[in-house]
VEXDREN-2710 file (C-alpha; in Angstrom, 1 decimal):
% VEXDREN-2710
k/r/px/py/pz
1/MET/0.1/0.0/0.0
2/PRO/1.4/3.3/-0.8
3/GLU/2.4/6.1/1.6
4/PRO/-0.7/7.7/3.1
5/ASP/-1.6/11.4/2.6
6/GLN/-1.7/13.3/5.8
7/ARG/-5.3/14.1/5.0
8/ASN/-6.3/10.5/4.8
9/ILE/-5.1/9.6/8.5
10/LEU/-7.8/9.2/11.0
11/GLU/-7.6/11.1/14.0
12/ASP/-7.5/9.9/17.3
13/PRO/-10.1/11.6/19.7
14/LYS/-7.4/10.7/22.7
15/SER/-4.8/13.2/21.6
16/SER/-7.4/15.8/20.3
17/ASP/-8.7/18.7/22.2
18/THR/-11.6/17.1/24.3
19/ALA/-11.8/19.9/27.1
20/ASP/-15.5/20.5/26.2
21/PRO/-17.3/18.6/28.8
22/ASN/-20.1/18.2/26.3
23/ASN/-18.4/16.4/23.7
24/PRO/-19.9/12.9/23.6
25/GLN/-16.9/11.0/22.0
26/ASN/-14.6/11.1/25.2
27/ASP/-15.6/8.5/28.0
28/LYS/-14.7/11.3/30.7
29/ASN/-17.5/13.4/29.1
30/TRP/-20.3/10.7/28.3
31/SER/-20.5/7.6/30.5
32/LEU/-20.9/4.3/28.8
33/ALA/-24.3/3.9/30.1
34/ALA/-25.1/7.4/28.6
35/LYS/-23.9/6.2/25.1
36/LEU/-25.6/2.7/25.1
37/SER/-29.1/4.0/26.3
38/THR/-28.9/6.7/23.2
39/TYR/-27.7/3.9/21.0
40/LEU/-29.4/1.2/21.6
41/THR/-32.7/2.9/21.5
42/ILE/-31.9/4.3/18.1
43/CYS/-31.0/0.7/17.0
44/SER/-34.7/-0.3/18.5
45/PHE/-36.0/2.1/15.9
46/THR/-33.8/0.9/13.3
47/PHE/-35.0/-2.8/14.0
48/LEU/-38.7/-1.7/13.5
49/ALA/-38.0/0.5/10.7
50/ASN/-36.7/-2.7/8.9
51/VAL/-39.9/-4.7/10.1
52/ASN/-41.7/-2.1/8.6
53/SER/-39.9/-2.5/5.2
54/SER/-40.2/-6.0/4.8
55/ASN/-43.7/-6.8/6.5
56/PHE/-45.7/-7.2/3.4
57/THR/-43.3/-9.7/1.7
58/VAL/-45.6/-12.5/3.7
59/ALA/-49.0/-11.0/2.9
60/THR/-49.0/-10.8/-1.1
61/GLN/-51.7/-13.5/-1.2
62/PRO/-54.2/-12.0/1.3
63/ILE/-53.6/-8.7/-0.4
64/ILE/-54.3/-10.0/-3.9
65/LYS/-57.6/-11.5/-2.5
66/GLU/-58.8/-8.6/-0.9
67/PHE/-58.2/-5.7/-3.2
68/HIS/-58.3/-8.2/-6.3
69/VAL/-54.7/-6.6/-7.5
70/THR/-52.0/-8.6/-9.3
71/GLN/-49.0/-10.1/-8.1
72/THR/-46.9/-7.2/-9.2
73/GLN/-49.1/-4.7/-7.7
74/ALA/-49.2/-6.8/-4.3
75/GLY/-45.1/-6.5/-4.5
76/GLU/-45.2/-2.7/-5.4
77/LEU/-46.2/-2.3/-1.5
78/VAL/-42.8/-3.5/-0.6
79/CYS/-40.8/-2.1/-3.7
80/PHE/-42.0/1.6/-3.1
81/ASN/-41.7/1.4/0.7
82/VAL/-38.2/0.6/0.3
83/PHE/-37.5/3.1/-2.4
84/LEU/-38.8/6.0/0.0
85/PHE/-36.8/4.2/2.9
86/GLY/-33.7/5.2/0.9
87/MET/-35.1/8.6/-0.6
88/GLY/-36.2/9.8/2.8
89/ASN/-32.7/9.9/3.6
90/ILE/-32.2/13.0/1.4
91/PHE/-34.8/15.2/3.8
92/TRP/-34.2/13.7/7.4
93/VAL/-30.1/13.9/7.0
94/PRO/-30.0/17.6/6.0
95/LEU/-32.9/18.2/8.4
96/MET/-30.6/16.5/11.3
97/ARG/-27.8/18.6/10.5
98/VAL/-29.8/21.9/11.1
99/ILE/-32.0/21.0/14.1
100/GLY/-30.0/18.1/15.5
101/LYS/-30.7/14.1/16.0
102/ARG/-32.8/14.0/18.8
103/PRO/-35.9/15.9/17.5
104/VAL/-35.6/14.2/14.1
105/TYR/-35.8/10.8/15.7
106/LEU/-39.0/11.7/18.0
107/LEU/-40.9/13.3/15.0
108/ALA/-39.7/10.3/12.6
109/MET/-41.0/7.7/15.2
110/LEU/-44.4/9.7/15.8
111/SER/-44.6/9.8/11.8
112/LEU/-44.0/6.1/11.4
113/CYS/-46.7/5.2/14.2
114/MET/-49.4/7.3/12.5
115/MET/-48.6/5.8/9.1
116/ASN/-49.1/2.3/10.5
117/VAL/-52.4/3.3/12.0
118/TRP/-53.3/4.8/8.7
119/SER/-52.1/1.4/6.9
120/SER/-54.4/-0.9/9.2
121/LYS/-57.2/1.4/8.4
122/ALA/-56.5/1.4/4.6
123/VAL/-60.1/0.4/2.6
124/SER/-58.6/0.6/-0.9
125/TYR/-55.3/-0.7/-2.5
126/GLY/-54.6/2.9/-3.3
127/GLU/-54.8/4.1/0.0
128/LEU/-52.8/1.2/1.2
129/LEU/-49.9/1.9/-1.0
130/ALA/-49.8/5.9/-0.1
131/SER/-49.6/4.9/3.4
132/ARG/-47.1/2.6/2.8
133/ILE/-45.0/4.6/0.7
134/LEU/-45.2/7.4/3.5
135/SER/-44.3/4.8/6.2
136/GLY/-41.2/4.2/4.2
137/PHE/-40.2/7.8/4.2
138/ALA/-40.7/8.2/7.9
139/ALA/-38.8/4.8/8.6
140/ALA/-35.7/6.4/6.7
141/ALA/-34.6/8.5/9.7
142/ALA/-33.6/5.0/11.3
143/ASP/-31.3/4.4/8.5
144/ALA/-28.4/6.8/7.3
145/THR/-28.5/8.9/10.4
146/VAL/-27.3/6.2/12.5
147/PRO/-23.7/5.9/11.5
148/ALA/-23.3/9.6/12.0
149/VAL/-24.2/9.0/15.6
150/VAL/-21.7/6.3/15.8
151/ALA/-19.1/8.7/14.6
152/ASP/-20.2/11.4/17.1
153/MET/-19.9/9.0/20.1
154/VAL/-17.4/6.3/19.1
155/ALA/-13.4/6.4/18.6
156/PRO/-12.1/4.9/15.2
157/GLN/-10.4/2.0/16.8
158/ASP/-14.1/1.0/17.9
159/ARG/-16.4/1.7/15.3
160/GLY/-16.6/-1.3/13.5
161/HIS/-18.0/-3.1/16.8
162/TYR/-20.4/-0.5/17.6
163/MET/-21.7/-0.2/13.6
164/MET/-22.6/-4.0/13.8
165/PHE/-25.1/-3.2/16.5
166/PHE/-26.7/-1.1/13.9
167/HIS/-26.4/-3.7/11.2
168/LEU/-27.5/-6.4/13.4
169/ALA/-30.7/-4.1/14.2
170/MET/-31.2/-3.9/10.2
171/THR/-30.9/-7.6/9.8
172/ALA/-33.0/-8.7/12.4
173/GLY/-35.9/-6.2/11.1
174/LEU/-35.3/-8.1/7.8
175/PHE/-35.3/-11.6/9.3
176/LEU/-37.4/-11.7/12.2
177/GLY/-39.9/-9.2/10.7
178/PRO/-41.2/-11.7/8.6
179/LEU/-41.3/-14.2/11.4
180/ILE/-43.8/-11.9/13.3
181/ASN/-45.6/-10.6/10.8
182/ALA/-46.3/-14.1/9.2
183/TYR/-47.9/-15.5/12.5
184/LEU/-49.8/-12.1/12.6
185/VAL/-51.2/-12.9/9.1
186/GLN/-52.0/-16.5/9.8
187/GLU/-53.7/-16.0/13.1
188/GLN/-55.4/-12.7/12.8
189/ASN/-54.8/-10.9/9.3
190/TRP/-52.6/-8.6/7.4
191/ARG/-54.1/-5.5/9.4
192/TRP/-52.5/-7.0/12.4
193/MET/-48.9/-6.5/11.4
194/CYS/-49.8/-2.6/11.1
195/TYR/-51.4/-2.6/14.4
196/PHE/-48.4/-4.4/16.0
197/LEU/-45.5/-1.7/14.5
198/ALA/-47.9/1.0/15.6
199/ILE/-47.8/-0.2/19.2
200/ALA/-44.1/-1.1/18.8
201/VAL/-42.9/2.2/17.7
202/GLY/-45.3/4.2/19.9
203/VAL/-43.5/2.4/22.9
204/VAL/-40.1/3.1/21.7
205/LEU/-41.1/6.8/21.2
206/VAL/-41.9/7.1/24.8
207/LEU/-38.8/5.5/25.9
208/SER/-36.7/7.5/23.6
209/ILE/-38.0/10.8/25.3
210/PHE/-36.1/9.6/28.2
211/THR/-33.1/7.6/26.7
212/ILE/-32.1/9.5/23.5
213/ARG/-29.4/12.1/24.1
214/GLU/-28.4/14.7/21.5
215/THR/-25.1/13.5/20.0
216/SER/-24.3/16.3/17.8
217/TYR/-21.4/18.1/18.7
218/HIS/-20.3/21.6/17.5
219/GLN/-16.9/22.2/18.1
220/ARG/-16.1/25.3/20.2
221/HIS/-13.5/27.8/18.9
222/ASP/-13.3/30.2/21.8
223/SER/-11.5/30.2/25.1
224/THR/-14.3/30.0/27.5
225/SER/-14.9/26.9/29.7
226/PRO/-18.7/25.4/29.0
227/ALA/-20.5/24.2/31.7
228/LYS/-21.4/20.5/31.4
229/ARG/-25.0/19.9/30.7
230/SER/-27.5/18.3/33.0
231/GLN/-29.6/15.2/32.0
232/ILE/-32.5/17.6/31.8
233/GLN/-30.5/19.9/29.5
234/TRP/-30.0/17.0/27.3
235/MET/-33.3/16.5/26.7
236/SER/-33.9/19.9/25.1
237/LEU/-35.1/19.5/21.5
238/THR/-32.9/22.7/20.6
239/VAL/-29.3/21.5/22.0
240/GLY/-28.4/20.1/18.5
241/PHE/-29.7/23.2/16.8
242/ASN/-26.6/24.4/14.4
243/ARG/-27.0/28.2/13.2
244/GLN/-24.4/27.7/10.6
245/ALA/-25.7/24.8/8.8
246/SER/-28.0/25.1/5.6
247/PHE/-30.6/22.5/4.7
248/MET/-30.1/23.3/0.7
249/GLN/-26.3/23.2/1.4
250/ALA/-26.6/20.0/2.8
251/LEU/-29.4/18.3/0.3
252/ILE/-26.6/19.5/-2.6
253/ASP/-23.4/17.8/-0.8
254/ILE/-25.5/14.6/-0.9
255/LEU/-26.2/14.6/-4.0
256/ALA/-22.8/15.6/-5.0
257/ASN/-21.3/12.9/-2.9
258/ALA/-22.1/10.3/-5.9
259/ALA/-18.9/11.7/-7.5
260/TYR/-16.7/9.8/-5.0
261/PRO/-15.8/6.3/-6.1
262/PRO/-15.6/4.7/-2.8
263/LEU/-18.6/5.6/-1.8
264/ILE/-20.5/4.4/-5.1
265/TRP/-18.7/1.0/-4.6
266/CYS/-20.2/0.8/-1.0
267/SER/-23.6/1.7/-2.2
268/PHE/-23.7/-0.6/-4.8
269/THR/-22.2/-3.5/-2.9
270/ILE/-24.6/-3.1/0.0
271/GLY/-27.2/-2.5/-2.4
272/ILE/-26.8/-5.8/-4.1
273/SER/-26.5/-7.6/-0.8
274/VAL/-29.9/-6.2/0.4
275/GLY/-31.7/-6.4/-3.1
276/TRP/-30.6/-10.3/-3.4
277/ASN/-32.0/-10.7/0.1
278/ILE/-35.4/-9.2/-0.7
279/VAL/-35.3/-11.6/-3.9
280/VAL/-34.8/-14.5/-1.3
281/GLN/-37.7/-13.5/0.9
282/LEU/-40.0/-13.2/-2.2
283/MET/-38.9/-16.3/-3.8
284/SER/-39.7/-17.8/-0.5
285/SER/-43.1/-16.7/-0.2
286/ARG/-44.0/-17.8/-3.8
287/THR/-42.3/-21.4/-3.1
288/PHE/-43.2/-22.7/-0.1
289/THR/-46.7/-21.9/0.2
290/LYS/-47.2/-23.9/-3.0
291/PRO/-46.6/-27.8/-3.7
292/PRO/-44.6/-29.7/-3.0
293/TYR/-44.1/-27.7/0.5
294/ASN/-47.5/-26.4/1.1
295/TRP/-46.3/-24.1/4.1
296/GLU/-48.6/-22.1/6.1
297/LEU/-47.8/-18.2/6.6
298/GLY/-46.3/-19.4/10.1
299/ASP/-44.1/-21.8/8.9
300/LEU/-42.8/-19.7/6.4
301/GLY/-41.8/-17.2/9.1
302/LEU/-39.9/-19.9/10.8
303/LEU/-37.5/-20.0/7.8
304/SER/-36.5/-16.5/8.5
305/ILE/-34.7/-17.8/11.7
306/ALA/-32.2/-19.4/9.5
307/GLY/-31.5/-15.7/8.1
308/PHE/-31.3/-14.2/11.6
309/ILE/-28.9/-17.1/12.7
310/GLY/-26.7/-16.1/9.8
311/SER/-26.9/-12.4/11.0
312/ILE/-26.0/-13.2/14.6
313/LEU/-22.8/-15.5/13.5
314/ALA/-21.6/-12.4/11.5
315/PHE/-21.6/-10.3/14.3
316/TYR/-17.9/-10.8/15.5
317/VAL/-16.7/-11.2/11.8
318/GLY/-18.1/-8.3/10.8
319/GLY/-17.8/-5.9/14.0
320/ARG/-15.0/-6.8/16.3
321/LEU/-12.9/-8.5/13.8
322/ILE/-12.5/-5.8/11.3
323/ASP/-11.4/-3.2/14.3
324/ILE/-8.9/-6.1/15.3
325/ILE/-7.5/-6.0/11.9
326/SER/-7.4/-2.7/11.6
327/THR/-5.8/-1.9/14.8
328/ARG/-3.0/-4.2/14.1
329/SER/-2.4/-3.0/10.2
330/THR/-2.1/0.4/12.2
331/ALA/0.7/-0.8/14.8
332/ARG/2.6/-2.5/11.7
333/HIS/2.7/0.9/10.2
334/GLY/3.9/3.1/12.7
335/GLY/0.6/4.0/14.4
336/VAL/-1.0/5.3/11.2
337/ARG/-4.5/4.4/10.8
338/LEU/-6.2/4.2/7.5
339/PRO/-9.5/3.2/6.3
340/GLU/-8.4/0.6/4.1
341/TYR/-7.0/-1.5/6.9
342/ARG/-10.8/-2.7/7.3
343/LEU/-11.1/-4.0/4.0
344/PRO/-9.4/-7.3/4.4
345/ALA/-12.1/-8.4/6.4
346/ILE/-14.7/-8.5/3.8
347/VAL/-13.1/-11.9/2.4
348/ILE/-14.7/-14.0/4.9
349/PRO/-18.5/-12.7/4.1
350/GLY/-17.3/-12.3/0.3
351/VAL/-17.2/-16.1/0.3
352/ILE/-19.9/-17.3/2.6
353/GLY/-22.6/-14.7/1.0
354/PRO/-22.6/-15.1/-2.5
355/ALA/-22.2/-19.0/-1.8
356/GLY/-25.6/-19.0/0.2
357/ILE/-27.5/-17.3/-2.5
358/LEU/-26.0/-19.9/-5.2
359/ILE/-27.2/-22.6/-2.6
360/PHE/-30.3/-21.3/-2.1
361/GLY/-31.4/-20.6/-5.8
362/LEU/-30.2/-24.4/-6.7
363/CYS/-32.3/-25.8/-3.9
364/ILE/-35.3/-23.8/-4.9
365/ALA/-34.7/-24.8/-8.7
366/ASN/-34.5/-28.4/-7.7
367/LYS/-37.3/-28.3/-5.1
368/THR/-34.9/-30.0/-2.6
369/HIS/-35.9/-30.5/1.4
370/TRP/-36.4/-27.1/3.1
371/ILE/-32.8/-28.0/5.0
372/GLY/-31.2/-26.8/1.9
373/PRO/-33.0/-23.5/1.1
374/ALA/-32.5/-22.6/5.0
375/VAL/-28.8/-23.1/5.0
376/GLY/-28.3/-21.1/1.9
377/ASN/-30.7/-18.3/3.6
378/ALA/-28.5/-18.1/6.7
379/MET/-25.3/-18.0/4.4
380/GLN/-26.6/-15.2/2.5
381/ALA/-27.8/-13.1/5.9
382/PHE/-24.4/-13.8/7.1
383/GLY/-23.0/-11.9/4.1
384/VAL/-25.6/-9.0/4.1
385/ALA/-24.9/-8.1/7.8
386/ALA/-21.0/-8.5/7.3
387/ILE/-20.4/-7.2/4.0
388/SER/-22.6/-4.1/4.8
389/ASN/-20.6/-3.4/8.0
390/VAL/-17.4/-3.5/6.6
391/ALA/-18.2/-1.4/3.8
392/VAL/-20.3/1.1/5.7
393/THR/-17.5/1.4/8.5
394/TYR/-14.9/1.9/5.6
395/SER/-17.0/4.8/4.2
396/LEU/-17.5/6.1/7.7
397/ASP/-13.8/6.5/8.2
398/SER/-13.0/7.8/4.6
399/TYR/-16.0/10.0/4.2
400/LYS/-17.6/10.9/7.4
401/PRO/-20.3/13.4/6.5
402/ALA/-20.8/11.7/3.1
403/LEU/-22.6/8.5/3.7
404/VAL/-26.3/9.5/2.9
405/ILE/-25.8/8.5/-0.7
406/ILE/-25.0/4.9/-0.2
407/PHE/-28.4/4.2/1.6
408/VAL/-30.4/6.3/-1.3
409/ILE/-28.6/4.0/-3.8
410/ARG/-28.8/0.9/-2.0
411/ASN/-32.6/1.3/-1.2
412/THR/-32.9/2.5/-5.0
413/ILE/-31.4/-0.9/-5.9
414/GLY/-33.5/-2.9/-3.5
415/MET/-36.6/-1.2/-5.2
416/LEU/-35.8/-1.9/-8.7
417/VAL/-34.8/-5.8/-7.7
418/SER/-38.1/-6.2/-5.7
419/LEU/-40.0/-4.8/-8.7
420/TYR/-38.8/-6.9/-11.5
421/ALA/-37.4/-9.9/-9.6
422/ALA/-40.6/-12.0/-10.3
423/ASP/-40.4/-11.4/-14.3
424/TRP/-36.8/-12.0/-14.3
425/ILE/-37.0/-15.4/-12.5
426/GLU/-40.2/-16.2/-14.9
427/ARG/-38.3/-15.6/-17.9
428/GLN/-35.2/-17.4/-16.9
429/GLY/-35.9/-19.8/-14.1
430/PRO/-34.4/-19.6/-10.5
431/ALA/-31.3/-21.5/-11.3
432/ALA/-30.1/-19.3/-14.0
433/VAL/-31.2/-16.0/-12.1
434/PHE/-29.3/-17.0/-8.7
435/GLY/-26.5/-18.1/-10.6
436/GLU/-26.4/-14.4/-12.0
437/MET/-26.9/-13.1/-8.6
438/THR/-24.2/-14.7/-7.4
439/ALA/-21.5/-13.7/-10.2
440/ILE/-22.7/-10.1/-9.6
441/GLN/-22.1/-10.2/-6.1
442/VAL/-18.6/-11.6/-6.1
443/VAL/-17.5/-8.9/-9.2
444/SER/-18.6/-6.0/-6.7
445/ILE/-16.9/-7.4/-3.8
446/LEU/-13.7/-7.9/-5.9
447/PHE/-13.8/-4.3/-6.4
448/ALA/-12.4/-3.8/-2.7
449/ILE/-9.1/-4.9/-3.9
450/PRO/-8.1/-1.8/-6.1
451/LEU/-9.6/0.4/-3.3
452/PHE/-7.1/-1.5/-0.7
453/ILE/-4.5/-0.6/-3.1
454/TRP/-5.3/2.8/-4.2
455/GLY/-7.7/3.9/-1.6
456/SER/-5.3/6.4/-0.3
457/PHE/-4.7/8.1/-3.4
458/ILE/-8.3/8.1/-4.3
459/ARG/-9.2/10.0/-1.1
460/ALA/-6.5/12.3/-1.3
461/PHE/-7.7/13.2/-4.7
462/THR/-11.4/13.6/-3.9
463/SER/-10.8/15.7/-1.2
464/ARG/-9.8/18.6/-3.8
465/TYR/-13.2/18.8/-5.0
466/GLY/-16.9/19.0/-3.8
467/PRO/-18.3/18.7/-0.1
468/MET/-15.0/16.9/0.9
469/LYS/-13.0/19.9/0.0
470/ARG/-15.2/22.0/2.4
471/PHE/-15.0/19.7/5.2
472/GLN/-11.2/19.3/4.9
473/GLU/-10.9/22.9/5.1
END
């Protein structure tokens, strides 16, 4: 690896000025309990937001029967929700940079609760589709904003471990969500999925009022010694307000970040992983409820446990291991910490994840015993969790203020995949399609090699233009 440009070296907060007692990154200022109560409550919101994005994957048949719509229209309840789940970040993140994170989370939770109440009362397909689109928009506040919270509170050497809690919450929502929702649909009806989410989000909202602190930290440039805020002051909705921030400038910066190659790689790599997971869930719904399996919806939900197990197994590989690899590489290079030191950890999930996609597809095509697709599901879920965390943590270290575009592109890919997956599989058959999916995912992961070799030069070059130039200054 070439010698790093000085601008590419990650700052260690222990050696920086942390005299301000309100800087959340220093453990002396914020206790571990304060950090965890804030972060884990936000991760609970992330879990429910992802349950919201995947809930109608198990309810396509009831929707078709009740509203007399096509399979494609039933799928649109998922794909457009996923699309707004990504696009909503374009609104929430600029708003967060102006008014702070705490008011954004509280407002978004209230909105998500209300949208699910609306969904539960929908009397037409059009009304249900509108409520699902708006619920995706509200849920987006639990997505791209969370890495910024980690960057606010956690030093670089521990970010991989903490970020894995976020990705575990995300994947738990994707995999445990269908399990919960399948039994609700089977025992009651699809409306109870929305009732459950409205109640659960409401509970987290009430909890958030007392647990989520404002993590936005505006560096002081004067010589005065500020007083440490009390618990009541941290609950204020104005403490994160930034008079210097501009909503429109933040929005323009988000769009301009598409000009940074590492972020584009991260976006497509994660988008492909998440998109393929949607295909697996939709394919499971269409396959196991028909002969020769003839499963009930509750049994279909149990299949998602395999995916959750896979994401749990990824917790160490995708989290603490990338911190260990990065720290050891830093020690070997004289204490210089570079974002690229995290990339070697992608090898393990880069093999297991694509292999799981292929196993699942071949087993479905040949209608094997259910244990084969379950193993494939667990392997691809392992890949989704670990690959996503490695890529996002690398991007967080490289372009801290520029992550939103990743989530926008990721969910755009998820929307397109969920919209056209059925036609794709119908034309070519599951074996061919899942083989192509495997090849596409492998190619996307292999692009980590040139980033590992030339990432330092790329970041030095990209710091000369766009939002990163202003951020560096």
